[in-house]
N, C-alpha and C positions, 0 to 999 in steps of 0.2 A: 487714491489720493486722499490727503487729510481733510477732515471736515472744515468747512469755512461758513461762517454766518452769513446768510442771507442779508444784503444790504435792504434797508427800507425802501431805496428807490427800485431796486430790481423785483422786490416781491408785491410792493404796495403802489407800484406806479398808477396814479390815477385814483388813489385812495384818499379818503379825508386825512386831514392833518391829526396830530396825536390830540390836540385840544377839541377836536370837533365832536367828541362824544363824552366830554367832561362835564359833569353837572357843576353848576355854580351855586347860586343859593335856591334851594327847593321851595316852592312855593307851597303852602299848606293845602292839604287836600280837604274837600268837603267830607265832613264825618257821615259815614254811611251805616244806616242800621239795617238789620235783615230784611226790613220790608220796604226799604227806600228804593225808588226807581233809579236805576243806573243810567246816566245819560252819555251817550257815545257820539264821537266824532270820527269819520271815517275819512282817511287820507290816502288818495289814490284809487281813482274810480274807473280804471280800465274794466277788463273782464272779470278778473278776481274780485277787485274792490266792489263793483257793482252787484256782484252775487252777495258779497257780505251784507251790503246795504239791504238788499232784499230779504236775506235771511234772519237779519236782526230786526227788521220790521215784522216780519211774520211771527217772530217768536215775542214780540213786544208785550202783549198781554200775559202770555204764560210765564215769561221771565221777568215781567216788569222792567223792560228796558225801552229806551227810546232813542233813535237817532236824531240828533237835533241839529247836526252840522256835517257837510261834506265838504271835501277839497281835493282839486285836481289842477293841473297846469293847462289843461285843455277844456276850453270852455263848453263844448257840446258835452262834455262827459260829466261837468259840474251841473249842467241843466238837466240831464237824464237823471243823475241820481237824486237831486232835489225833488223830482217828480216822483221818485219812489218814496222817499222818507218825508216829504213836505217840511224840510228842514231848511236851514240857511245854507248858501254855497259860497266858497272862496277859491280864488285863483292861487292865492298864497297861504299855505298851510299855517304860517306863523299867526294869522288872524284868528283861525279856528283855535290855535292853542292858547291865545289871549284871553278866551271866554272862561269865566270862572264857575259857569254852570255845566262845565263837561267834566265827567269823572273819569272817562276811560277814551283811548283813541285805538282804532284799528288801523295798522298800516299795511297798504297793499300797492305800494309804489314799486318801481324797478328797484333792485336790489342795491344800487350804490348809493341810494338815500336812506336805507332802513336804519342804520346807526344813528345818523344824525337826528332824524326825526324822532326816534325813540327816545334818545336823551333829551332833546329838546321838550319832549311831552312830560318825561319825568320832572324834568326841571321846573315845569310849569304845574306840578302837583298832581298828573294824571297817571292812572295805570295804562298798561300797554299791552295790546295783543299784536305781534308782528308776524306777517306770513313769512313763510320760509324762503330762502335761507335767512338766517338771523341777521347776517351782516354780509358785506362784500370782500372783506379781508380778515385775515388773522388778527392784526392789530386792533381793528375795531371790535371783533368778538370779544377779546379780552378786556378791553376798555368799557363796553357795555356791560359785559358780566361785572365787573368792579364797581360800576356805576349802580346797578341794581342792588349789589350788596350794601353800598352807601345809603341808598335812598329807603330801603324797605318796601318800595312799590312793587306791585305784581307785574311781571313781565312774563307773557307766554308767547311760546313760537309755535308756527302751525304746520309742523309735518303730520300728515293724516294718520298713519297707523299707530302713532303714539297713543291715540284714544281707544285701541283696540285692547281688548281684555287678554287676548292669547299673549302677548309680549309680556305683560305683567305677571300671568300664571307661568310662563316659561321661565322667568326669573326666579320665582319660587322653587320650580321643580329643579333647575341648575344649582341654586344655592343649597337645596337639599341633597344634592349629589345622585340624582336619580338617573342622570346619564352618563356618569363618571366626568373625569377631567375635560372640559371643553378644550378643543385645540382649533376648531376653525368654524366659520359660518359662511353663508352665501345668500346673495339675493339679486334681483335685478328689476329695472323699470325700462321695458322695450316699447317701442312704438314702430309702426309702419303705415304709411299712406301712400297713395299715387303721387300726391303733392305733399311735401313735408309739413307736419302740423305746426311746426314753428313759423310757417308762413300762412297756412289757411286760418289759424286760430287768431292770427294778429293781422287782419287785413287793413290796408292802409286806405285812409279817408283821403281822396286826391285833393280835396279842396282846403285842408287844413294847413296851417303854417304860420309862423310868427309875424308874417306882413299881412296877414288876414284879418278881419274884424268880426265881430258878433260871435256867432257859434263856431266859427271856424278858426278862432284865434287860439294859439299856442305859445305860451310863455316858454320859449325854447332855451334861453339862457338859465332859467330857474330849473327847468328839466335837467339840462346838463350839470349844474351846481358847480361850474368851474371856478366862481368865487369863493367857493370853501374847498377847493381842491378835490372834488368828488369825482370829476371826469374831466377830460381835455376839452377845450373850447374848440368848436368846429362849427363851420357853417350849417344851417338847417338842412337835415337828412332825414326824410320821412321813414326811410328803410330803419335807420337807428332808433327813431322815436317810436314806431309801432311794432318793431320786430327785434327789440333791444336784447332779448334773450339769445341772439346770435352772435353778439358781439362783447369781447373781452372787457372794454371799460366799464361795462354795466352789469356784467352777468358772468358767471362760470359755465355756462351751456348746459348740457345734460347732468353733469356733476352736481351742480348746485340746484338746478330746476328740478330734478327727477331723483337723483340717488340720495339726495338729503332726507327724502321722504323714507328712503330704506335704512340708512344707517342709523338715524336716530331711535326708531323702534327696536333695531337689533341691539343697540347699546343698552337699552332698557333691559331686555332679556340676559344680556351678557354681563352687565356691570351694575345695573340699577338705575334708580331715578336720575341720578346726576351724570350717568355716562362715565367714560373714561377718555383720556387723551391717548393718542397712538405713540408709538415709539419709532416707527419708521413707516413710510408710505411711498409706494410705486404705482405709476398709471402708465397706460399704453393705450393705442388706439390710432385713429386718424379720421381724415375726411375722405371718404372713400366714393360717395355717391351724390350727396347734395353739395355739389361744387357751384354754388350761387353766389360766391363772394363773400360768405360768411367767415367768421373766424373760428368758431368752435367746431369739433369734430362730430361726425355723425355715429362714431363707434368708440365708446370709451369703457376701459376695464380698469378697475384700481383694487389694490390690495392693501390693507392697512394691518401691522403687526402692533400688539399691544403688550404693554409691560405685564399684564396677566397670563401671558404665555398663551394667547390664541390669536389668530388671523381672521380677517373678515375680507371676502371677496365679492366685490360688486360690478355690475356689468349695465351700461344703458346704451342702447343704440336706436337709431331711428330708422333702420333699414330692415328689420325683422321683428316682429312682436311675440315671437315665442319666448317664455319666461322661464328662468330658473326659480325653482321653488324658494321660498324663505325656510331655510334649513340650517340647523346647528348640530354640529357633529360632536359627540364625547366619545370618550375611549370604551364605554360600556354600551352606549346607544346612540342613537339618531332621534332628533326632535324636529317634527314638522311643524310650521306656524301657518296662520292664515285663518282659518276657521277655529274649531278645537285644537287643542294641543295633542298631538299624536306622538307617542314615544315607542320606539321599537329597539329590541337588543340588537346588538350588531357583533358578527363574526363568532369568535370562540368567548365572547364576554357575556353571555346568556346568563350564568349563575350570578355573576356580579349584579347584572340588571334586575334579576329576579328578586335579589336580596333587597333592592331598594324599591321594588315596585309591587308588593304583595304577591310574589311568586309567580308574575306574569312576564311573559315575553314581549307583551304589548299593552300599553296603557295609554288611555284618553283622558284629557282633562278638559272638562266642560268650562265654558266661558260665560261671563255674566255681561250683560249689556252696560256700557259705560257711556257717561253724558259725551256728546260730541264736543269739538274743542272750543267752539263759541260758549257753549253751556257750561264747560268746565271752568273757563275763563271767569265767566260771571258767578259761579259758586265760590271761587277763591277770593275773588274781590269781596265776597260777603263773609268770607271766614269759614267757608265749608270746603273740605276736601283739599287735594293737592294738585298741584299743575300737571297735566299730561306731558308736557314739554316745557320744563323751567328754563331759566337762563343759564344753568350750569350744564344741562344737556344740551340746550342750544350751541353754547360756546364749544364745548368738546366736539360735537358733530361738525360745526364749522371749520374748526381748525383741521381735522382729518380731511374733510372734502377740499378744503383749499389747497392743503398740501398736495392732494392728488391732482388738482388743476395745475399747480406749478410743476409738479413732476412731470406732467404731460407737456406743458409748454417748454420746459427746459431740458426735457431729455435727461433727467436727473432723479436719483433717489433723494427723498428728502426726510431729514431726521427731526425729532422734537426733543429740544433740550429742556427738559421738565424744571430743572432748577431755575433757569432764567426765563423760562416761558418764551422761547425764541425757535424758529424754525432754521435749520442749518442744512447745508448740501452735504451729502456724503461725499 
């Protein structure tokens, strides 16, 4: 069948409008010297966001940072986060962004809000740390990437293993030809529990809701974001609010929640700090066990083929926690990641491998501890070092992951039109 471009409605249903992440007039940033305190606002104070509030408070003295404000649509979460940081709290994140004493924001909201809040934050003159996935759609990823290019702001994305030195060491080894031409790589992020962790980690507060007052109040319409086209308007649904990762309007399931953590660091190893965009993506799987009304599959397998002539195979399942090792396969040898980088000659290619590895058939590369992602972001704001996951890598990863989600949902192969930066169906 001839390729056909995916329409905006079919691929981006429920996404923000094209203007949602467009920067208007950038507010000036407060000039930061190397020793100046960086003042943070945290937007989204569920489990992940509250963890970040606590982490930033604990590193306050060592890194000279302070959390001065927090925001969430659920009053109980605002109160809890205020108690940790002793800052101000807001139900509407825009009030936080209006403050000119905040230098950087950390975004840990549901995925469908990431792009708009990040763009609004840069528009108000602030640097941004955004939890993974960077956005909810391909269109948002490209718009946010372009907004960062125009703004000159620091925008970091938070896939964990990008802060691991092993992937950066692997990139240098691959670039140096130490395992020959790379043809494919693999990784997985699997879980298993008697009760699905997407349920137990997001417990429902039975007293919360938009018709409640005080600590139980939830601004449901704001959370949906329907007035900006971020998600459809529906009646209050605590299952959607507390367990949003199970539903397509707000999330891409295990692909965006877990495999984003795997693909981003693998792209560092394979392509470098800015990653690479795929050429073709396929995904398979299904909902085989966790049949509780969710949208997302509990078993998800994806393959992305890249213009650099290699493929990446990733698996995420909620039904068995055995893992595939993070591994990269070259013509001359195999490279294992995780701790130290271990390279081994393969098949009949030991002579070629030894020629690039000091005459040995096995070589190990030691790793050096790197700053964690928060610390890395703080350093880059101060002009030191480079981001573990910059917006370029964040966008390239997002495109491949979202193409996989759509491949699964539509039972179609997805192609990337690099010239027009569009997804098309094969």
